[in-house]
C-alpha positions as semicolon CSV with decimal commas, in nm:
position;residue;x (nm);y (nm);z (nm)
1;M;-1,609;1,498;2,684
2;N;-1,911;1,570;2,471
3;I;-1,832;1,663;2,108
4;L;-2,029;1,767;1,806
5;I;-1,861;1,764;1,465
6;T;-2,086;1,986;1,220
7;G;-2,096;2,006;0,856
8;C;-1,848;1,742;0,771
9;T;-1,878;1,486;0,495
10;V;-1,912;1,168;0,686
11;L;-1,757;0,853;0,549
12;P;-1,882;0,565;0,795
13;M;-1,733;0,280;0,589
14;T;-2,069;0,083;0,646
15;A;-2,174;0,090;0,272
16;S;-2,106;-0,202;0,025
17;E;-1,874;-0,163;-0,243
18;A;-2,175;-0,156;-0,494
19;D;-2,372;0,096;-0,275
20;A;-2,335;0,456;-0,453
21;H;-2,412;0,625;-0,129
22;K;-2,083;0,576;0,058
23;Y;-2,085;0,904;0,226
24;F;-2,301;1,220;0,308
25;T;-2,283;1,571;0,453
26;G;-2,378;1,549;0,825
27;N;-2,309;1,557;1,187
28;I;-2,150;1,335;1,461
29;G;-2,230;1,335;1,802
30;I;-1,976;1,187;2,059
31;A;-2,069;1,120;2,434
32;D;-1,887;0,910;2,674
33;G;-1,626;0,804;2,429
34;R;-1,882;0,665;2,184
35;I;-2,075;0,790;1,877
36;A;-2,399;0,896;2,008
37;F;-2,539;0,983;1,671
38;V;-2,448;1,033;1,308
39;G;-2,678;1,160;1,037
40;A;-2,775;1,458;0,804
41;D;-3,089;1,548;1,010
42;P;-3,000;1,912;1,165
43;Q;-3,280;1,845;1,449
44;Q;-3,040;1,554;1,573
45;A;-2,764;1,815;1,612
46;A;-2,988;2,072;1,774
47;A;-3,141;1,805;2,022
48;F;-2,787;1,671;2,111
49;R;-2,671;2,047;2,158
50;A;-2,952;2,111;2,384
51;R;-2,893;1,786;2,590
52;C;-2,535;1,833;2,640
53;G;-2,539;2,218;2,736
54;A;-2,248;2,382;2,855
55;S;-2,041;2,072;2,847
56;L;-2,035;2,043;2,479
57;R;-1,730;2,112;2,247
58;E;-1,818;2,190;1,879
59;I;-1,600;2,114;1,580
60;D;-1,648;2,290;1,240
61;G;-1,616;2,004;1,001
62;R;-1,670;2,207;0,684
63;G;-1,419;2,098;0,423
64;K;-1,324;1,782;0,591
65;V;-1,398;1,431;0,573
66;A;-1,487;1,252;0,894
67;M;-1,376;0,876;0,867
68;P;-1,280;0,573;1,113
69;G;-0,958;0,573;1,258
70;L;-0,700;0,373;1,073
71;I;-0,592;0,034;1,207
72;N;-0,224;-0,023;1,163
73;L;-0,265;-0,418;1,191
74;H;0,108;-0,514;1,206
75;N;0,409;-0,309;1,371
76;H;0,717;-0,310;1,584
77;V;0,683;0,036;1,688
78;S;0,999;0,045;1,897
79;M;1,210;0,004;1,576
80;S;1,179;0,363;1,513
81;L;1,497;0,363;1,704
82;M;1,642;0,173;1,393
83;R;1,489;0,369;1,128
84;S;1,749;0,388;0,816
85;Y;1,968;0,173;1,022
86;A;1,968;-0,122;0,795
87;D;1,869;-0,059;0,443
88;D;1,908;-0,242;0,122
89;M;1,934;-0,585;0,268
90;P;1,756;-0,915;0,217
91;L;1,563;-1,020;0,510
92;M;1,776;-1,295;0,695
93;P;2,105;-1,094;0,693
94;W;1,890;-0,770;0,773
95;L;1,776;-0,969;1,080
96;T;2,083;-1,178;1,178
97;E;2,363;-0,919;1,106
98;K;2,199;-0,585;1,179
99;I;1,857;-0,597;1,368
100;W;1,905;-0,903;1,607
101;P;2,252;-0,765;1,731
102;F;2,096;-0,396;1,768
103;E;1,787;-0,539;1,973
104;A;1,988;-0,721;2,217
105;K;2,118;-0,388;2,346
106;L;1,795;-0,248;2,413
107;D;1,640;-0,212;2,764
108;G;1,282;-0,136;2,865
109;E;1,341;0,237;2,869
110;D;1,480;0,249;2,506
111;I;1,167;0,030;2,391
112;F;0,949;0,300;2,583
113;L;1,108;0,591;2,409
114;G;1,104;0,423;2,050
115;A;0,719;0,331;2,121
116;R;0,652;0,700;2,213
117;L;0,820;0,826;1,894
118;G;0,655;0,600;1,652
119;I;0,317;0,636;1,813
120;A;0,352;1,016;1,762
121;E;0,402;0,951;1,410
122;M;0,092;0,728;1,376
123;L;-0,142;0,953;1,574
124;L;-0,044;1,262;1,343
125;G;-0,115;1,038;1,049
126;G;-0,463;0,939;1,156
127;T;-0,383;0,575;1,301
128;T;-0,589;0,533;1,612
129;T;-0,511;0,165;1,673
130;F;-0,182;-0,056;1,612
131;V;-0,117;-0,411;1,656
132;D;0,260;-0,453;1,793
133;M;0,502;-0,726;1,848
134;Y;0,795;-0,659;2,063
135;W;0,997;-0,740;2,384
136;H;0,948;-0,532;2,694
137;S;0,585;-0,519;2,581
138;D;0,497;-0,366;2,908
139;R;0,685;-0,063;2,830
140;V;0,497;-0,045;2,485
141;A;0,181;-0,056;2,693
142;D;0,298;0,216;2,898
143;A;0,373;0,424;2,583
144;V;0,010;0,343;2,470
145;T;-0,130;0,474;2,800
146;E;0,062;0,790;2,787
147;T;-0,019;0,913;2,463
148;G;-0,377;0,838;2,407
149;I;-0,365;0,571;2,120
150;R;-0,533;0,227;2,125
151;G;-0,290;-0,065;2,116
152;V;-0,288;-0,445;2,087
153;V;0,033;-0,524;2,252
154;C;0,190;-0,880;2,187
155;P;0,473;-0,999;2,417
156;T;0,704;-1,201;2,175
157;F;0,982;-1,446;2,164
158;V;1,233;-1,592;1,920
159;G;1,348;-1,961;1,982
160;A;1,552;-1,973;2,317
161;S;1,406;-1,657;2,451
162;Y;1,099;-1,838;2,534
163;D;1,203;-1,870;2,911
164;A;1,205;-1,458;2,923
165;F;0,892;-1,448;2,742
166;E;0,670;-1,673;2,951
167;P;0,673;-1,467;3,257
168;E;0,637;-1,150;3,063
169;A;0,332;-1,317;2,895
170;L;0,175;-1,420;3,227
171;R;0,239;-1,093;3,369
172;M;0,080;-0,899;3,082
173;A;-0,217;-1,121;3,065
174;E;-0,274;-1,089;3,430
175;K;-0,265;-0,717;3,405
176;Y;-0,455;-0,655;3,095
177;A;-0,666;-0,946;2,980
178;S;-0,914;-0,934;3,264
179;G;-1,042;-0,583;3,146
180;G;-1,025;-0,244;3,293
181;H;-0,771;-0,088;3,046
182;D;-0,970;0,032;2,766
183;R;-0,698;0,133;2,522
184;V;-0,468;-0,173;2,583
185;Q;-0,517;-0,517;2,474
186;I;-0,298;-0,841;2,460
187;M;-0,200;-1,094;2,221
188;L;0,076;-1,350;2,231
189;A;0,337;-1,342;1,948
190;P;0,583;-1,607;1,877
191;H;0,784;-1,455;1,613
192;A;0,749;-1,732;1,334
193;P;0,765;-2,085;1,263
194;Y;1,108;-2,106;1,150
195;T;1,234;-1,931;1,474
196;C;0,969;-2,093;1,718
197;P;0,982;-2,494;1,761
198;P;0,653;-2,661;1,795
199;E;0,708;-2,720;2,180
200;T;0,725;-2,348;2,252
201;L;0,427;-2,296;1,994
202;K;0,213;-2,541;2,222
203;K;0,330;-2,383;2,555
204;T;0,198;-2,036;2,410
205;L;-0,127;-2,194;2,291
206;K;-0,186;-2,305;2,670
207;I;-0,133;-1,948;2,791
208;A;-0,344;-1,812;2,504
209;E;-0,619;-2,061;2,614
210;K;-0,597;-1,995;2,982
211;Y;-0,650;-1,616;2,930
212;G;-0,867;-1,610;2,611
213;L;-0,587;-1,450;2,406
214;G;-0,529;-1,447;2,038
215;I;-0,210;-1,487;1,863
216;Q;0,015;-1,279;1,634
217;I;0,281;-1,457;1,423
218;H;0,474;-1,390;1,116
219;I;0,384;-1,673;0,846
220;S;0,521;-1,745;0,478
221;E;0,715;-1,390;0,472
222;T;0,973;-1,517;0,235
223;L;1,075;-1,820;0,000
224;D;1,360;-1,928;0,265
225;E;1,105;-1,979;0,519
226;Q;0,879;-2,192;0,282
227;Q;1,179;-2,407;0,221
228;T;1,287;-2,441;0,578
229;I;0,955;-2,530;0,697
230;R;0,912;-2,793;0,446
231;E;1,253;-2,938;0,507
232;Q;1,177;-2,966;0,887
233;Y;0,821;-3,083;0,875
234;G;0,722;-3,164;0,517
235;K;0,452;-2,913;0,519
236;T;0,390;-2,553;0,433
237;P;0,415;-2,307;0,719
238;V;0,036;-2,283;0,736
239;E;-0,018;-2,673;0,749
240;H;0,261;-2,687;1,001
241;L;0,079;-2,420;1,241
242;R;-0,270;-2,567;1,163
243;D;-0,126;-2,901;1,284
244;V;0,063;-2,778;1,580
245;G;-0,305;-2,659;1,706
246;L;-0,244;-2,265;1,677
247;F;-0,530;-2,196;1,468
248;E;-0,763;-2,300;1,750
249;R;-0,725;-1,962;1,888
250;P;-0,788;-1,629;1,692
251;V;-0,470;-1,580;1,497
252;L;-0,343;-1,276;1,324
253;A;-0,095;-1,386;1,030
254;A;0,154;-1,114;0,938
255;H;0,270;-1,127;0,576
256;C;0,148;-1,466;0,419
257;V;0,328;-1,357;0,097
258;Y;0,396;-1,734;-0,006
259;V;0,062;-1,915;0,033
260;N;-0,105;-2,154;-0,188
261;D;-0,474;-2,210;-0,272
262;S;-0,482;-2,499;-0,002
263;D;-0,319;-2,266;0,258
264;I;-0,570;-1,995;0,181
265;E;-0,851;-2,243;0,211
266;I;-0,701;-2,340;0,562
267;M;-0,678;-1,985;0,672
268;A;-1,019;-1,910;0,554
269;R;-1,180;-2,210;0,725
270;H;-1,002;-2,130;1,060
271;G;-1,078;-1,770;1,067
272;V;-0,705;-1,646;1,027
273;S;-0,676;-1,272;0,971
274;V;-0,378;-1,149;0,763
275;A;-0,177;-0,834;0,815
276;H;-0,068;-0,740;0,450
277;N;0,250;-0,520;0,478
278;P;0,311;-0,427;0,121
279;Q;0,597;-0,172;0,152
280;S;0,792;-0,397;0,377
281;N;0,765;-0,676;0,165
282;M;0,873;-0,466;-0,118
283;K;1,153;-0,315;0,041
284;L;1,290;-0,658;0,156
285;A;1,209;-0,801;-0,180
286;S;1,003;-1,054;0,011
287;G;0,728;-1,058;-0,261
288;I;0,389;-0,992;-0,331
289;A;0,104;-1,140;-0,108
290;P;-0,192;-1,281;-0,303
291;V;-0,437;-1,025;-0,145
292;V;-0,695;-1,040;-0,403
293;Q;-0,713;-1,446;-0,390
294;M;-0,723;-1,428;-0,002
295;L;-1,015;-1,185;-0,022
296;A;-1,198;-1,377;-0,272
297;A;-1,174;-1,681;-0,033
298;G;-1,320;-1,514;0,251
299;V;-0,970;-1,458;0,447
300;N;-1,022;-1,123;0,640
301;V;-0,708;-0,898;0,527
302;G;-0,624;-0,571;0,676
303;I;-0,325;-0,336;0,624
304;G;0,003;-0,301;0,847
305;T;0,312;-0,101;0,806
306;D;0,560;-0,347;0,968
307;G;0,829;-0,180;1,159
308;P;0,989;0,136;1,084
309;S;1,327;-0,007;1,038
310;S;1,199;-0,239;0,738
311;N;0,958;0,026;0,598
312;N;1,093;0,302;0,685
313;D;0,783;0,492;0,800
314;L;0,447;0,436;0,970
315;D;0,223;0,581;0,724
316;M;-0,100;0,396;0,663
317;W;-0,186;0,622;0,369
318;E;0,108;0,542;0,168
319;E;0,052;0,188;0,258
320;M;-0,295;0,191;0,147
321;R;-0,202;0,337;-0,192
322;T;0,067;0,077;-0,230
323;A;-0,140;-0,204;-0,134
324;S;-0,389;-0,109;-0,412
325;L;-0,154;-0,041;-0,692
326;L;0,065;-0,353;-0,611
327;Q;-0,233;-0,591;-0,654
328;K;-0,337;-0,407;-0,990
329;V;0,038;-0,482;-1,099
330;A;0,038;-0,838;-0,965
331;T;-0,297;-0,952;-1,117
332;A;-0,247;-0,746;-1,448
333;D;-0,611;-0,636;-1,369
334;P;-0,651;-0,247;-1,266
335;C;-0,990;-0,325;-1,100
336;S;-0,870;-0,588;-0,872
337;L;-0,843;-0,397;-0,554
338;S;-1,057;-0,085;-0,555
339;A;-1,013;0,239;-0,368
340;Y;-1,304;0,168;-0,131
341;R;-1,204;-0,189;-0,076
342;T;-0,836;-0,055;0,040
343;L;-1,006;0,182;0,274
344;R;-1,208;-0,091;0,413
345;M;-0,913;-0,299;0,457
346;A;-0,737;-0,009;0,660
347;T;-1,075;0,037;0,881
348;V;-1,325;-0,221;0,887
349;H;-1,087;-0,548;0,825
350;G;-0,855;-0,421;1,071
351;A;-1,103;-0,409;1,331
352;K;-1,261;-0,722;1,192
353;E;-1,577;-0,726;1,436
354;G;-1,691;-0,523;1,711
355;E;-1,676;-0,162;1,810
356;L;-1,383;-0,011;1,582
357;G;-1,365;0,068;1,198
358;V;-1,687;0,226;1,137
359;I;-1,880;0,543;1,226
360;V;-2,242;0,417;1,351
361;P;-2,416;0,496;1,705
362;G;-2,272;0,289;1,958
363;A;-1,928;0,250;1,816
364;L;-1,613;0,384;1,983
365;A;-1,539;0,726;1,897
366;D;-1,208;0,661;1,707
367;L;-1,215;0,875;1,414
368;L;-1,034;1,146;1,226
369;L;-1,095;1,451;1,017
370;V;-0,907;1,472;0,681
371;D;-0,864;1,840;0,538
372;M;-0,978;1,814;0,200
373;E;-0,897;2,164;0,088
374;R;-0,560;2,074;-0,030
375;P;-0,419;2,100;-0,386
376;H;-0,365;1,732;-0,418
377;L;-0,700;1,642;-0,306
378;S;-0,882;1,890;-0,549
379;P;-1,086;1,863;-0,746
380;R;-1,324;1,597;-0,571
381;N;-1,430;1,414;-0,876
382;D;-1,427;1,089;-0,680
383;L;-1,384;1,145;-0,303
384;I;-1,311;0,797;-0,218
385;A;-1,043;0,766;-0,473
386;N;-0,892;1,107;-0,376
387;L;-0,835;0,960;0,007
388;A;-0,713;0,637;-0,110
389;Y;-0,475;0,738;-0,386
390;C;-0,377;1,085;-0,299
391;G;-0,438;1,098;0,073
392;K;-0,132;1,172;0,284
393;A;-0,057;1,165;0,658
394;S;-0,014;1,534;0,670
395;D;-0,380;1,589;0,557
396;V;-0,500;1,466;0,883
397;D;-0,630;1,757;1,074
398;T;-0,806;1,624;1,401
399;V;-0,788;1,256;1,551
400;L;-1,010;1,134;1,837
401;V;-0,935;0,834;2,031
402;G;-1,214;0,702;2,255
403;G;-1,389;1,056;2,219
404;E;-1,077;1,237;2,342
405;I;-0,894;1,462;2,116
406;V;-0,541;1,359;2,055
407;V;-0,453;1,562;1,747
408;E;-0,604;1,922;1,685
409;G;-0,512;2,141;1,379
410;G;-0,242;1,893;1,292
411;R;-0,079;1,914;1,615
412;L;-0,030;1,633;1,868
413;L;-0,160;1,726;2,207
414;T;-0,044;1,426;2,425
415;A;0,330;1,443;2,375
416;D;0,587;1,704;2,292
417;V;0,692;1,614;1,929
418;R;1,013;1,814;1,943
419;A;1,110;1,654;2,240
420;L;1,055;1,315;2,108
421;C;1,286;1,397;1,788
C-alpha cells in the first residue's frame, strides 16, 4: 500500500535534545512498508503523488502529530487474563501464591486469547512493537501475526521447566530466526537468575549462540533477589550473569532496580539494554530504578509496561509520564529526565539500532498520528511536553505497522474489540 500523509506535524525523533528544531510541518510518503520520503517540500509530495497514481491512499494529517510507533520493551501480554486478579501484594507472594498457580492452568489457546486482548489494547494506544516473555510463545506469535503488530516473542522458563522450554525454543528458533517473518522476531528468556540455575542459563546460551538470538531476563528487580544471589554466589545478579557468560549475547535486562555503580559499568561495557518498568515497580513496591545514572553511563534504557497483572494496563503514555516524574522525585532534580528524552526512551532507545523508532527515509513505516485537537493537549506551548506529560492512549487516531493501517479514527481494524472483551 502506498500512503501519503499530508500537513502533519512531523516528530521524527532524530534530533538531539539540544536541537531546537525537533519537529516541523510536512508530509510523509510510504511505499512497500517503508518511509519513502519525509519533508516540508510540497514538491516531494507532488512527485510522490504522481508516481503512485491510483494506488495512493492519502491521509489528512492536519491537527495531528506523526511520530514513530511506541516500543513496549518488556511485557507478558497474555497476563491480560489476570488483570486485577492479584493486587496489593509484594512480588514473591504475588508470584508464588497467585500468579504461578493461575499460570499452571493455562493452555496455548488461553495464552493466544490473552495475547490478542493485550495486543488490541496496545495497538489502540500507539504501541507498534512489544517484547514479550511467556510460555506457549508460539501462540503469542500467532496473535502477533493475526493482529498486525510487531512482536519480539521470547520463550521462557522458570527453574525445572527448562525441559519443556528447550524444545519450544528450538522449534521457535527454527521457524522464525531464519527470517521470512517480518513482524515476528525471537529472543530467549530465562526468567531470572534466582529462578534459573547456572547450568540452565548456559544451555540457553548455547541455543542463543547457535541461532544468533538475544536474551531477555529479569535482573535485580527486588532486594530479596539481591540477597538471594549474594547468599548463593557471593555476587550481585549482574556480576553473576556476567560470569555465567550471558552477556556474551545481546541481553535485554528487565527492571534493574537494584544495580550499583559497578553493575552499571558492567552493563554499559557489555552493551546490555534495560527495560524500565516504572509503574509495575511502583505497584509491587519493588523500588525505583536508577535510570538517570544508567543513561549517564551509556546504558541503553527503554520503557516497558510489564504484564497487565502487575501494572495493570499496557498504556505506554502513562508509563512515559511516570518514568519521567519518578526520576525527578528520585533524584530531587526536575531536569533529570526531560520530556524529549523520555519520548526517545519509548521510541529510539526501544529500537536501539536499525529500522524502527524514527521517521526517516528507508525506515520501516511503523508510526502513529496523535490527534492534538483535544482540551488536555491545548494550548501547545510546548508540543514535546504535551506529548510526554499530557498524552493519552485515547489521543491516538491512526496507527501503521509496516505501512499497513491497523488503527484508523481510533478504531482497531484487525480485530473485533467487542468480541475480545
